[in-house]
N, C-alpha and C positions, 0 to 999 in steps of 0.2 A: 637553372630554371624559373629564378623567381625575374630575372630581368628579364628574361624570355616574355613574358607576365606580361612586364609590365608595360613595354612596347607594342605588343598585341591591346590591350587597354588603351591604348594613345596609342596604337587606330584605327580603332570604334569609336573613340572622339570623335575623331578628324572626319570619323567616314561619318560620322551624323550631326558632323559641323559641314561638311559640302553639303546634302541633304539642305539642309535651312537656311544657307547660303544660297543655294540654286533657284529655293519657292521666293525669296528677294530676289534677287538677282534677273529671273527670267520675265518681273513686271517692269523690268526697266529697257526692254525691246518689244519696240512698236511693227506690228504689220508692213511687209515690205520695209524697212530696215536697210543700209549699209552696215554694219556689225565688221570693227577692229579689234583682229588681234596678234598679239607678237610671242613668240616663243612655243611653249607647250603648256598649260596649267591645268590640272588638271578637274581642281574649280571653275577656272573661267568654261571648260569643255562641259558640265555638266552644268554649267548654268543654260548655255549652247542648247543640246540633245534638248531639256529638259522647256527652253520658248519655245523651241522649233514644233515641238507636240502640240502649239497653243495656235500657234502663229506660225507663216511663212516672211524668212526673211533672207540677207545672203550674210556670204562675212567672208572679209577681204587676213590675208596674215600673207608676212614674209616670210625668206625658207630658214634665219635666225640663225648665219653664219658665227661660229664655221662650224657648226657640230650638225645644224641644217636639222633644230630640233621640230620646226615650220614644217620639213616635210612627215611625222606627228601628228601634228595639229589634220594639215591634209587629211591622211592615212582616217584619224579617227572622225574628222569632220564628212567625212563621201561615206564612209563604211555607217551613218545616223543620215545619210540621203539629203547632208545638207549641203546646197548651192555654194561651192567655191573656188576661190579666185586667189592660189600664191603670187605674188610678184619676190624682186629681188630686195634685202635691204633696203638698198640707199634711198627705192621707191621709195616707201613709207612715211614721209612725212609729204612729200609732192602730192599722193594722192587724196591724203589727210584736209589737204587742203583746197579749197573752191578756186583754187590755178588751172585744175586737173574737168571739173568741169562736170555738170548734176548726178551725172550717171556713173561715177567715183567718187565723189566726195562722203566721207564718212559720218553714220550720223551720234555711232557710240563707241569707246572704246573700253576696250575690255583685257585687265592685262590682272595677270598671275603676283607674287616677291617675294620673292626668300628669305626679307626682315623690314621690319618696320622698325622706323625711330618714335620716341614719345612723343617729339613736336609734328607728327603726321606724315613725314618721306617716309619713300622706303630703299629699295635697291628694285632691282628686276635685271634679267638679263640684260645685257649691252644693245642699244636699240632701243630702248625702251625710255629715257630720255628728248632722246628725237623725235618719236610716236607719239610721244608728252605734248612734249615741247612746238610745236606744229598744231597736236589740238586744240591745247592753250592759246598760240595763236587764232586761231577761228573760232574759239569759242564751242567746239563738241565733247563733250562730257567724256571725265575720263575715271574709271569707276577700280575700281583694287578689288579684290575678290580674292578672299583669305580668312585664315580663323588668324583671330588678333596672341593665338598660344605663339603666333610669329613676331611678336611683338620681344625688341632688344633692349634690354630695360639700362643695359653698358651704353645706350644711344640717347643722348637727350636731343639734337638734333642733329637731320639728316646726313650732314657733312663727316658724324662723328661715324657712322655705317662701316664698314670696312668693305675693299671691293676689292673682289680675288682676281689675282693676275696670272694667265696660266698656261704653262709651255708654249711657248714661241712655238712648236713643232705642228701646234696644231692649225696655226696660219701658213708656211708653208715652213715645208720638210725639209731642200736643201737652198735658201738664198742665198745669193751672194754674202758671201764672206766680209765681214767689216756692219752688214745692213743687222742694227737697234730694228726689237720687232718691241708693240707692244698688243698683246694681247689680257686686256682687260673684261673677265669672264662678263660684268655687272655694272651694270651705270646706277645714276640717282634720277631717284621720282618726286623730288619737291612738292613741300606742302602745299603749293597754290598749283600747281598743274596738279591735281585732284580732287575733283568733282564728290567723289564720298566712294566710301570703302563699305562692302557689300559685304559683311560676320555675320557670327553665328548671331549677335544680336540684334540684327539689322545694315541699316543704310545708315553709315555713319560718319560726319565729317569727318574731317583730318584735324581740325582744333579739340577734336573730342576727343579724340583716342588716348590719354594716359587718365584724362575722367573717370574714362569707362576702365580701363585698366585696374586702375587703383580701388573702382568701384570689385568691377567682377572677379580681377584673378590678383587680389592684392600681395600673393606669397614670390608673383613674377616679379616687383619690386622690394620687395625685403634681399 
Protein backbone atom coordinates (compact mmCIF):
# COMPACT_ATOMS: atom_id res chain seq x y z
CA UNK A 1 0.00 0.00 0.00
CA UNK A 2 2.79 2.41 0.88
CA UNK A 3 4.48 1.74 -2.45
CA UNK A 4 1.30 2.40 -4.42
CA UNK A 5 0.73 5.61 -2.47
CA UNK A 6 4.17 6.89 -3.40
CA UNK A 7 3.66 5.99 -7.06
CA UNK A 8 0.33 7.84 -7.09
CA UNK A 9 1.95 10.88 -5.48
CA UNK A 10 4.74 10.85 -8.06
CA UNK A 11 2.24 10.62 -10.92
CA UNK A 12 0.36 13.61 -9.50
CA UNK A 13 3.62 15.58 -9.45
CA UNK A 14 4.30 14.67 -13.09
CA UNK A 15 0.75 15.67 -14.10
CA UNK A 16 1.28 19.03 -12.38
CA UNK A 17 4.58 19.44 -14.21
CA UNK A 18 2.86 18.64 -17.50
CA UNK A 19 0.41 21.51 -17.00
CA UNK A 20 3.25 23.95 -16.29
CA UNK A 21 5.28 22.66 -19.24
CA UNK A 22 2.30 23.06 -21.58
CA UNK A 23 1.82 26.69 -20.50
CA UNK A 24 5.48 27.49 -21.19
CA UNK A 25 5.79 25.47 -24.37
CA UNK A 26 2.67 26.71 -26.13
CA UNK A 27 4.07 30.26 -26.18
CA UNK A 28 6.92 29.07 -28.41
CA UNK A 29 4.56 28.11 -31.22
CA UNK A 30 3.47 30.82 -33.65
CA UNK A 31 0.52 30.93 -36.03
CA UNK A 32 0.89 28.90 -39.25
CA UNK A 33 4.20 27.33 -38.22
CA UNK A 34 5.34 23.83 -39.20
CA UNK A 35 6.17 21.88 -36.06
CA UNK A 36 8.08 18.59 -36.05
CA UNK A 37 8.12 15.92 -33.36
CA UNK A 38 9.59 12.43 -33.10
CA UNK A 39 8.27 9.37 -31.24
CA UNK A 40 5.46 9.91 -28.74
CA UNK A 41 5.84 12.25 -25.77
CA UNK A 42 2.92 13.07 -23.48
CA UNK A 43 4.67 16.33 -22.55
CA UNK A 44 4.99 17.37 -26.20
CA UNK A 45 1.40 16.37 -26.93
CA UNK A 46 0.21 18.51 -24.03
CA UNK A 47 2.06 21.51 -25.46
CA UNK A 48 0.69 21.00 -28.97
CA UNK A 49 -2.92 20.55 -27.86
CA UNK A 50 -2.74 23.57 -25.55
CA UNK A 51 -1.21 25.75 -28.28
CA UNK A 52 -3.73 24.70 -30.94
CA UNK A 53 -6.58 26.04 -28.83
CA UNK A 54 -5.12 29.54 -29.37
CA UNK A 55 -3.54 29.47 -32.83
CA UNK A 56 -3.46 27.20 -35.87
CA UNK A 57 -0.36 25.37 -37.11
CA UNK A 58 0.66 22.05 -38.67
CA UNK A 59 2.47 19.13 -37.08
CA UNK A 60 4.77 16.71 -38.89
CA UNK A 61 6.11 13.53 -37.33
CA UNK A 62 7.76 10.32 -38.43
CA UNK A 63 6.72 6.72 -37.88
CA UNK A 64 9.44 6.13 -35.28
CA UNK A 65 10.49 2.62 -36.16
CA UNK A 66 10.65 -0.17 -35.27
CA UNK A 67 7.71 0.05 -32.84
CA UNK A 68 5.87 2.85 -34.69
CA UNK A 69 5.19 5.13 -31.72
CA UNK A 70 4.66 7.85 -34.31
CA UNK A 71 1.33 6.25 -35.13
CA UNK A 72 0.22 6.96 -31.55
CA UNK A 73 1.24 10.57 -32.01
CA UNK A 74 -0.72 10.90 -35.23
CA UNK A 75 -3.82 9.29 -33.75
CA UNK A 76 -3.74 11.67 -30.80
CA UNK A 77 -3.18 14.69 -33.03
CA UNK A 78 -6.07 13.73 -35.30
CA UNK A 79 -8.34 13.21 -32.28
CA UNK A 80 -7.47 16.78 -31.29
CA UNK A 81 -8.21 17.88 -34.88
CA UNK A 82 -4.66 19.17 -35.35
CA UNK A 83 -3.46 19.05 -39.00
CA UNK A 84 -0.88 16.28 -39.18
CA UNK A 85 1.44 14.67 -41.71
CA UNK A 86 3.40 11.47 -41.03
CA UNK A 87 6.53 10.37 -42.90
CA UNK A 88 9.15 7.63 -42.83
CA UNK A 89 11.99 8.10 -40.34
CA UNK A 90 14.64 8.42 -43.03
CA UNK A 91 12.90 11.48 -44.49
CA UNK A 92 12.94 13.49 -41.26
CA UNK A 93 16.34 15.22 -41.54
CA UNK A 94 15.64 16.15 -45.17
CA UNK A 95 12.19 17.56 -44.44
CA UNK A 96 13.65 19.70 -41.63
CA UNK A 97 16.23 21.10 -44.03
CA UNK A 98 15.72 24.02 -46.44
CA UNK A 99 16.31 21.60 -49.34
CA UNK A 100 12.78 20.24 -48.91
CA UNK A 101 11.26 23.60 -49.89
CA UNK A 102 9.37 26.31 -48.06
CA UNK A 103 6.16 24.29 -47.65
CA UNK A 104 7.94 21.50 -45.81
CA UNK A 105 10.65 23.34 -43.90
CA UNK A 106 10.15 23.13 -40.14
CA UNK A 107 9.99 26.12 -37.78
CA UNK A 108 10.37 24.32 -34.45
CA UNK A 109 11.28 20.85 -33.19
CA UNK A 110 9.71 19.49 -30.00
CA UNK A 111 11.06 16.31 -28.43
CA UNK A 112 10.61 14.45 -25.18
CA UNK A 113 13.41 12.68 -23.35
CA UNK A 114 14.07 9.57 -21.31
CA UNK A 115 17.07 10.87 -19.37
CA UNK A 116 19.11 14.07 -18.99
CA UNK A 117 22.80 14.37 -18.17
CA UNK A 118 24.17 17.09 -15.90
CA UNK A 119 25.85 18.87 -18.81
CA UNK A 120 22.47 19.42 -20.49
CA UNK A 121 22.53 16.64 -23.09
CA UNK A 122 19.78 14.02 -23.17
CA UNK A 123 18.72 10.73 -24.69
CA UNK A 124 15.51 10.13 -26.62
CA UNK A 125 14.08 7.55 -28.99
CA UNK A 126 16.48 6.42 -31.72
CA UNK A 127 16.38 8.91 -34.59
CA UNK A 128 16.48 11.97 -32.34
CA UNK A 129 20.15 12.57 -33.12
CA UNK A 130 19.49 12.85 -36.87
CA UNK A 131 16.48 15.10 -36.31
CA UNK A 132 18.36 17.44 -33.96
CA UNK A 133 21.52 17.41 -36.11
CA UNK A 134 19.55 18.56 -39.15
CA UNK A 135 17.82 21.21 -37.05
CA UNK A 136 21.14 22.43 -35.65
CA UNK A 137 22.61 22.72 -39.14
CA UNK A 138 19.52 24.61 -40.34
CA UNK A 139 19.31 26.79 -37.19
CA UNK A 140 15.84 25.43 -36.38
CA UNK A 141 15.12 25.57 -32.60
CA UNK A 142 15.07 22.23 -30.78
CA UNK A 143 13.09 22.15 -27.53
CA UNK A 144 13.06 19.25 -25.07
CA UNK A 145 9.81 19.01 -23.08
CA UNK A 146 10.39 17.27 -19.78
CA UNK A 147 10.23 17.28 -16.03
CA UNK A 148 13.70 17.80 -14.59
CA UNK A 149 13.06 14.77 -12.40
CA UNK A 150 14.40 12.83 -15.40
CA UNK A 151 17.94 13.93 -14.57
CA UNK A 152 20.46 11.09 -14.36
CA UNK A 153 22.63 12.19 -11.44
CA UNK A 154 25.30 9.63 -12.37
CA UNK A 155 25.73 11.07 -15.87
CA UNK A 156 27.99 14.11 -15.78
CA UNK A 157 28.19 14.22 -19.57
CA UNK A 158 25.95 13.09 -22.41
CA UNK A 159 28.27 10.22 -23.24
CA UNK A 160 27.67 8.81 -19.75
CA UNK A 161 23.98 8.23 -20.45
CA UNK A 162 23.19 4.58 -21.09
CA UNK A 163 21.82 3.62 -24.50
CA UNK A 164 19.56 0.58 -24.32
CA UNK A 165 19.89 -2.08 -27.00
CA UNK A 166 16.79 -4.18 -27.59
CA UNK A 167 16.04 -7.52 -29.20
CA UNK A 168 16.98 -7.95 -32.84
CA UNK A 169 13.55 -9.54 -33.32
CA UNK A 170 12.02 -6.05 -33.24
CA UNK A 171 13.80 -5.31 -36.51
CA UNK A 172 13.65 -8.66 -38.27
CA UNK A 173 11.77 -11.71 -37.05
CA UNK A 174 13.59 -14.19 -39.28
CA UNK A 175 16.88 -12.66 -40.52
CA UNK A 176 19.44 -14.55 -42.63
CA UNK A 177 21.68 -16.82 -40.58
CA UNK A 178 24.81 -15.03 -39.41
CA UNK A 179 23.44 -11.50 -39.93
CA UNK A 180 24.32 -9.16 -37.09
CA UNK A 181 21.60 -6.75 -36.00
CA UNK A 182 22.00 -3.66 -33.85
CA UNK A 183 18.72 -2.41 -32.41
CA UNK A 184 19.52 0.71 -30.41
CA UNK A 185 16.40 1.95 -28.64
CA UNK A 186 17.72 5.47 -27.99
CA UNK A 187 20.37 7.91 -29.10
CA UNK A 188 21.94 11.11 -27.81
CA UNK A 189 20.82 14.69 -28.35
CA UNK A 190 24.02 16.66 -27.56
CA UNK A 191 23.64 19.82 -25.49
CA UNK A 192 24.80 22.09 -28.31
CA UNK A 193 21.91 20.83 -30.48
CA UNK A 194 19.34 21.89 -27.86
CA UNK A 195 17.86 25.40 -27.80
CA UNK A 196 16.18 24.92 -24.46
CA UNK A 197 14.42 22.60 -22.04
CA UNK A 198 10.73 23.27 -21.41
CA UNK A 199 10.41 22.36 -17.74
CA UNK A 200 8.28 22.82 -14.65
CA UNK A 201 10.49 25.83 -13.92
CA UNK A 202 10.06 27.43 -17.34
CA UNK A 203 12.46 27.51 -20.28
CA UNK A 204 15.98 26.44 -19.26
CA UNK A 205 19.23 26.54 -21.26
CA UNK A 206 21.20 23.26 -21.31
CA UNK A 207 24.16 24.94 -19.58
CA UNK A 208 21.92 25.85 -16.63
CA UNK A 209 20.51 22.37 -16.00
CA UNK A 210 22.98 21.33 -13.29
CA UNK A 211 22.73 24.65 -11.46
CA UNK A 212 18.93 24.45 -11.44
CA UNK A 213 18.95 20.85 -10.24
CA UNK A 214 21.27 21.83 -7.35
CA UNK A 215 18.85 24.60 -6.43
CA UNK A 216 15.51 22.85 -6.88
CA UNK A 217 16.25 19.13 -6.47
CA UNK A 218 19.51 18.87 -4.47
CA UNK A 219 18.41 15.51 -3.10
CA UNK A 220 18.70 14.04 -6.61
CA UNK A 221 22.46 14.63 -6.51
CA UNK A 222 23.08 13.43 -2.96
